C-alpha positions, 0 to 999 in steps of 0.5 A: 499499499498505497501502490498496488504493485511493485512496478506501480511503486517503481514508476512512482519512485522514478517519477518522484526522484526524477526532478520533473515538474508536476506539469511534466509528469502530467504530460508523461501520464497523459501519453497513450502508452502510459495510460495502458499501464495499470498505475494506481495514479493518473495525475501528478496530484494523485502521485503526490497524494499516494506519496504523502501517505507513505509512512515516514519511518523514524527520524534522525536525531543528533547530539553534540558529544563533548570532547576532552581534546580540542577540535575544529568543529563540534563532534555530532553523534547521529542516531535514531530512537530504537523504540521508534525503529521497532515500532516502525518495523512492527507497523510495516505491512511488508513484514506482517507475516514474516516475523517469528515471535516463538523461539525455535532450534535450527539444525544444519541437517535432518539428523540434528547433529549440528545446531546453527546459532544466528540472530 
């Protein structure tokens, strides 16, 4: 969501990152060949609306790190709030059926001789 297919998303991503004006995008979308594509948007305004409802994800934050040694510029530590990152992952529909919440043991063969330890 909000794009119907991966091809739909790729077209939207291309148009949004291409630097084209809204008028140029409308001109492109009005071409007969483009009208035959199964896109979820028919104008630059609809495309912009779809892009605006995409989840933004966690924001970057920074802190100035005090140092004991003199520096020419202040040292910045850039980070994201880990709870915001986890919330973003759990709310992402792409991962809805992909998360395991129960521990399990993984072995390299059916004989269960060598156990695999991983994240």
